[in-house]
C-alpha positions, 0 to 999 in steps of 0.5 A: 312239905309246907302245903301238907301242914296247910291242909292239916291245919285248915282241915280241922277248921273247915270241920269246927266252924261250920259244926260248931256254927250250925249246933249253937243256932240250934241251941239258941232255937231250942234251949235259949229262947230269951235271944230269938222272938217267939214264933222261931222258938222250938222245943223238944227236939234233937233234929240228928233223931228226930228231924224236929226242924230243918238247918235253914229253919234254925238259921235264917232269923236273928241272931241266928243268922249273924252267927251262921252267915259269916260261919259259912262266909269263912268255911267257903274260903277255907274251902278254896284254900283247902281244894288248892293246897291239895292241888300243889300236894298232888302236883308234887307227886305227880304233876300229870295226875288226871284227877288234879282238874277234877277236885279242884273243879268241883272243890271251889264250886262247892265253896261258891254254892255254899256262898251262894246259899248263906247270901239267900238264906232268910232272903224270901221272894213269894215266887215259886222260881226263886224256891226253887233256885235256892234249893237247886244251890244246895242241891248243887253244893252237897253233889259238887262237894261229895264229887270232889271229895270222891276224886280227891280220895281216888287220887290219894289212893292212887298215889298211896305207896308215895304217901306212905311216909305222909299219911296214915293209910286207915285213915284214908281207908276210912275217907273212902268208906266214908265217901262211899257211904255218903253216894250210897245215901245219896242214891238211896235217898233220892226217890224219898226226897223228891217227893212230897211229905216225909219231912221228918226224914228229910230233916233227919237226913239233912243234919247227919248228911251235914256232919258226914260232909264235913267228917271228911275234913276231920279225917283228913286232920288225922290223914296227914302225919306230923312233919 
């Protein structure tokens, strides 16, 4: 099936593009100081562990936004294609599956939120409601993405007997475990991230959660068997 091959190809790029872009921004901010103005330089931090900075903090300044924004726009485009191709795959096995509309809606909505987040990154207005607006965009991107992933793995699992010749069921189980972990971590973290303080925990959670969310697409690449 051509759509399976397309999803397999797209998924690896949905993982690689944002992962590379975000970490290039981190390396420039922490190591390649000659490329960035002095106020934006950071030293001796590995935010995946110590939460020394946020993703947006490393990406909003020149020249990093020239890397981050195009990468996120491209990722958004890839996400839209990814969810539409998945719709075609599921419809070929079950034309009227109850979850098709759900994962397509939330998947494309997450891509829209990622685009908006990238547009407004680095644009500052001294208005309290604007800051809330930006945080809501990021919140809804994460929410829509996890919901879309949840609906998709539930759909795939419900069709696993029909998909045996096309997928590695062990990887599908890993995807289910990953999505379950993302949901549990989100629920447990809500009381912490919604109150002032805990800055380093919030930053570390952001970096690690980012890897978890895009790790879903890396698992997609390995889940679908080669034709």
